[in-house]
DRENTORMI-158437 format. One line per field, with one value per residue (C-alpha): x, y, z; residue in three letters. Coordinates in steps of 0.1 Angstrom, whole numbers. Example, Ala and Ser with C-alpha at 12.3 -4.5 7.8 and 13.67 -1.06 7.14 Angstrom:
<sites>
xx = c(123 137)
yy = c(-45 -11)
zz = c(78 71)
resn = c(ALA SER)
</sites>
This chain:
<sites>
xx = c(-233 -230 -203 -192 -161 -158 -123 -115 -92 -77 -42 -19 -9 -9 -45 -58 -39 -56 -90 -79 -64 -95 -118 -102 -103 -139 -147 -129 -149 -182 -191 -197 -172 -170 -146 -162 -138 -151 -125 -113 -84 -83 -48 -35 -17 -32 -2 -17 -54 -58 -38 -66 -93 -120 -147 -144 -167 -161 -185 -198 -209 -232 -270 -275 -313 -312 -279 -283 -258 -262 -232 -217 -182 -166 -128 -118 -136 -150 -165 -186 -206 -210 -223 -257 -263 -266 -294 -281 -290 -259 -235 -201 -168 -134 -112 -75 -62 -71 -73 -77 -39 -34 -39 -12 -37 -54 -83 -91 -128 -118 -107 -142 -160 -136 -141 -179 -174 -160 -189 -219 -233 -251 -222 -204 -166 -137 -102 -66 -45 -54 -44 -70 -97 -90 -93 -126 -140 -132 -150 -182 -182 -194 -192 -157 -140 -103 -86 -48 -30 -9 12 9 29 35 51 67 90 128 132 146 169 203 234 248 277 298 294 278 247 218 192 158 138 101 72 54 80 55 34 46 39 58 90 109 133 143 154 176 191 199 220 235 273 276 302 298 261 239 206 177 145 111 90 53 42 65 78 116 135 166 187 181 210 204 220 189 153 121 87 54 65 43 38 64 89 83 90 122 133 128 147 177 179 192 171 141 144 109 108 71 55 20 11 -17 2 28 24 58 75 58 64 101 102 84 111 138 150 149 136 146 113 101 78 46 13 10 46 41 20 52 84 103 130 166 153 138 141 155 127 137 120 101 122 154 177 208 192 184 220 234 211 223 259 254 239 266 294 279 267 261 236 220 216 200 176 166 159 138 119 109 98 75 60 54 21 7 -4 -35 -51 -51 -60 -89 -105 -105 -120 -148 -155 -158 -180 -204 -206 -216 -242 -257 -256 -272 -298 -330 -314 -332 -306 -331 -321 -284 -290 -308 -280 -252 -269 -275 -238 -227 -246 -229 -195 -199 -210 -179 -156 -170 -165 -129 -121 -136 -115 -83 -90 -97 -64 -44 -59 -53 -16 -11 -26 -7 26 20 11 40 64 53 54 89 102 89 104 138 137 129 155 183 174 173 206 223 213 243 241 208 224 253 229 206 234 247 212 205 240 236)
yy = c(-339 -333 -306 -288 -266 -241 -234 -208 -231 -266 -254 -263 -239 -237 -224 -252 -279 -268 -274 -308 -319 -309 -323 -357 -360 -348 -375 -401 -391 -398 -366 -366 -341 -327 -300 -277 -258 -225 -227 -262 -268 -304 -320 -294 -308 -343 -356 -340 -344 -382 -384 -367 -391 -365 -362 -330 -313 -287 -257 -264 -299 -288 -283 -255 -260 -296 -297 -294 -296 -294 -270 -248 -234 -205 -206 -174 -140 -144 -178 -163 -146 -181 -201 -185 -198 -232 -246 -254 -253 -234 -210 -206 -189 -205 -174 -179 -144 -108 -110 -73 -72 -93 -63 -38 -12 3 15 -19 -27 -62 -48 -32 -65 -84 -60 -67 -104 -96 -76 -100 -105 -138 -158 -181 -180 -204 -190 -201 -175 -157 -123 -126 -138 -107 -84 -100 -96 -58 -57 -69 -107 -124 -162 -171 -205 -211 -240 -235 -252 -283 -310 -346 -363 -396 -377 -346 -358 -358 -395 -389 -360 -363 -341 -325 -347 -317 -299 -268 -251 -261 -233 -239 -212 -219 -201 -188 -165 -143 -134 -100 -104 -137 -118 -148 -125 -111 -145 -150 -115 -123 -154 -141 -148 -164 -190 -222 -226 -245 -231 -253 -238 -254 -235 -232 -227 -224 -188 -186 -154 -161 -140 -163 -185 -219 -253 -274 -266 -287 -285 -303 -322 -347 -345 -372 -355 -322 -338 -353 -318 -304 -333 -326 -289 -272 -240 -226 -189 -174 -136 -131 -97 -112 -145 -156 -185 -200 -237 -244 -229 -254 -283 -275 -274 -307 -322 -311 -280 -244 -213 -177 -159 -123 -110 -113 -117 -153 -162 -157 -189 -210 -189 -180 -155 -166 -198 -219 -195 -161 -135 -105 -74 -76 -67 -67 -88 -77 -92 -124 -126 -122 -149 -173 -165 -171 -206 -214 -205 -218 -254 -258 -228 -245 -278 -261 -241 -272 -291 -263 -259 -296 -294 -265 -281 -316 -309 -291 -321 -322 -348 -323 -293 -309 -319 -281 -274 -300 -286 -251 -263 -281 -251 -229 -254 -252 -214 -210 -238 -227 -194 -176 -166 -151 -115 -123 -144 -115 -91 -114 -123 -86 -78 -107 -93 -59 -76 -94 -62 -44 -73 -71 -33 -37 -63 -41 -11 -33 -45 -10 2 -27 -20 17 12 -12 11 41 21 11 47 62 37 47 84 81 61 87 115 98 92 129 139 120 138 173 168 162 196 220 249 236 204 221 248 222 202 234 242 207 203 232)
zz = c(20 -17 -20 -51 -52 -82 -93 -120 -140 -141 -131 -103 -75 -37 -36 -59 -40 -8 -24 -38 -5 15 -11 -12 26 28 3 24 55 36 16 -21 -36 -71 -86 -112 -135 -148 -175 -185 -209 -219 -214 -190 -159 -164 -143 -112 -111 -111 -79 -60 -70 -73 -98 -119 -144 -171 -169 -204 -195 -167 -170 -146 -145 -133 -113 -76 -46 -9 -6 -33 -24 -43 -42 -61 -61 -96 -88 -60 -88 -104 -75 -75 -110 -93 -71 -36 1 11 -5 11 2 7 4 10 4 -1 -39 -43 -40 -72 -96 -103 -116 -86 -108 -123 -123 -110 -77 -71 -80 -59 -30 -31 -24 10 21 18 53 46 30 54 49 55 52 57 75 108 94 66 90 111 81 70 106 104 70 86 82 113 105 95 100 99 82 76 47 53 37 28 55 37 8 23 51 57 50 15 25 7 11 -20 -30 -43 -9 -24 -8 -30 -32 -47 -64 -70 -86 -117 -133 -152 -121 -109 -72 -69 -76 -90 -107 -73 -61 -92 -87 -50 -59 -91 -93 -58 -55 -36 -43 -68 -80 -89 -104 -101 -127 -124 -160 -190 -185 -180 -184 -205 -181 -151 -142 -128 -127 -131 -141 -135 -151 -144 -113 -96 -59 -53 -76 -59 -25 -39 -51 -16 -1 -24 -16 15 14 -4 -14 -16 -23 -30 -25 -20 -5 18 34 9 10 -7 24 47 23 23 61 63 41 66 47 58 41 33 30 26 53 33 51 63 69 106 106 105 103 135 124 129 145 118 89 77 73 51 38 5 -25 -4 -26 -6 26 7 -7 28 42 15 23 60 54 28 52 85 81 118 116 85 104 134 113 93 125 139 106 107 143 134 103 114 131 101 81 57 79 108 87 69 102 109 75 80 115 101 72 95 119 89 78 113 113 79 81 64 53 25 -2 -27 -21 -24 -55 -72 -63 -74 -107 -114 -106 -128 -158 -151 -147 -181 -198 -185 -196 -231 -232 -219 -245 -272 -260 -260 -295 -307 -291 -307 -341 -338 -328 -356 -383 -368 -369 -405 -415 -396 -412 -448 -440 -424 -454 -478 -457 -456 -494 -501 -476 -493 -526 -511 -493 -526 -540 -542 -517 -501 -488 -470 -456 -441 -426 -410 -396 -381 -367 -342)
resn = c(UNK UNK UNK UNK UNK UNK UNK UNK UNK UNK UNK UNK UNK UNK UNK UNK UNK UNK UNK UNK UNK UNK UNK UNK UNK UNK UNK UNK UNK UNK UNK UNK UNK UNK UNK UNK UNK UNK UNK UNK UNK UNK UNK UNK UNK UNK UNK UNK UNK UNK UNK UNK UNK UNK UNK UNK UNK UNK UNK UNK UNK UNK UNK UNK UNK UNK UNK UNK UNK UNK UNK UNK UNK UNK UNK UNK UNK UNK UNK UNK UNK UNK UNK UNK UNK UNK UNK UNK UNK UNK UNK UNK UNK UNK UNK UNK UNK UNK UNK UNK UNK UNK UNK UNK UNK UNK UNK UNK UNK UNK UNK UNK UNK UNK UNK UNK UNK UNK UNK UNK UNK UNK UNK UNK UNK UNK UNK UNK UNK UNK UNK UNK UNK UNK UNK UNK UNK UNK UNK UNK UNK UNK UNK UNK UNK UNK UNK UNK UNK UNK UNK UNK UNK UNK UNK UNK UNK UNK UNK UNK UNK UNK UNK UNK UNK UNK UNK UNK UNK UNK UNK UNK UNK UNK UNK UNK UNK UNK UNK UNK UNK UNK UNK UNK UNK UNK UNK UNK UNK UNK UNK UNK UNK UNK UNK UNK UNK UNK UNK UNK UNK UNK UNK UNK UNK UNK UNK UNK UNK UNK UNK UNK UNK UNK UNK UNK UNK UNK UNK UNK UNK UNK UNK UNK UNK UNK UNK UNK UNK UNK UNK UNK UNK UNK UNK UNK UNK UNK UNK UNK UNK UNK UNK UNK UNK UNK UNK UNK UNK UNK UNK UNK UNK UNK UNK UNK UNK UNK UNK UNK UNK UNK UNK UNK UNK UNK UNK UNK UNK UNK UNK UNK UNK UNK UNK UNK UNK UNK UNK UNK UNK UNK UNK UNK UNK UNK UNK UNK UNK UNK UNK UNK UNK UNK UNK UNK UNK UNK UNK UNK UNK UNK UNK UNK UNK UNK UNK UNK UNK UNK UNK UNK UNK UNK UNK UNK UNK UNK UNK UNK UNK UNK UNK UNK UNK UNK UNK UNK UNK UNK UNK UNK UNK UNK UNK UNK UNK UNK UNK UNK UNK UNK UNK UNK UNK UNK UNK UNK UNK UNK UNK UNK UNK UNK UNK UNK UNK UNK UNK UNK UNK UNK UNK UNK UNK UNK UNK UNK UNK UNK UNK UNK UNK UNK UNK UNK UNK UNK UNK UNK UNK UNK UNK UNK UNK UNK UNK UNK UNK UNK UNK UNK UNK UNK UNK UNK UNK UNK UNK UNK UNK UNK UNK UNK UNK UNK UNK UNK UNK UNK)
</sites>
């Protein structure tokens, strides 16, 4: 089949890697796979993309009138509005998380448009974690395939594991520091000032808070370099508030390390509390700190947890997981064979026009607010300067100055 995945941007993250890994294995099994980027920034993460060997297209380089695919697959809620601009036989949705949770403002229009994507009865779905599949079933979706995330077994394995020569417990913190629900700052707070540990930080993006204390920092790692990081660290500290699955946790376990993870949705796919990992409440930095101290002070416990973590992860390879993805995909093709998408196409195109109009309005409001605040600040600054200048003169006047000081000092 000729399969096109639409990704919102050419960036690297757990969700994108799932698409790339499934895509390259689907291509190896005989399908023609292309990645379409809704927003393509030339030069961004060029280290990563060639490794997957997939054809990719920028949105602006596509002729929507002449381009046709057998299967269009949306991978983020906004891209579900885009797939109906293409001609295809099948329109499916690879949704890895409840993306309504990604917005701090509960009144955001984006939440409402996102919510609609989970309520379309004739869109076949493939998802990653069981919890999300169950939620989607409750929201009325009947045809949902399950394909968990995995790891690249030839890269992520314990063969390269090295003990820390200085004997300290080496803690790895990983994530995009500017994304509020990843709670990277919580991880740094949990280990702050602890003796007998080393902190390594694998940044996703360029944001780094100057208050964060670490011994080493890493940017733009290749897959092999990332696996080497995992192999050199004892434990991954992951304190996210929102995750669907959290691929770094599994990759760390596959490399023979253990994890301290918050109890976000999806952790139950691989973590067994106090056996292969420590599972702590969200935002509980004290619990995280205590878990780090336990592993620092009890190396026998650390070794047991690391062994159990590897035993859990070793059967979660991409080779196995993509077989599940392909099976789910072919089942959806059979279910929707000959399906008429014309009504859904009209609905989604009308909603897309509405969404674009709201986005334009929101941007105009934000610009107006910025301009107003700037002008007010300038005006206020001039008035305040004038007031202070006059005040200094008035306070020098005999009798008046002392009287004003007496009044305002009360």
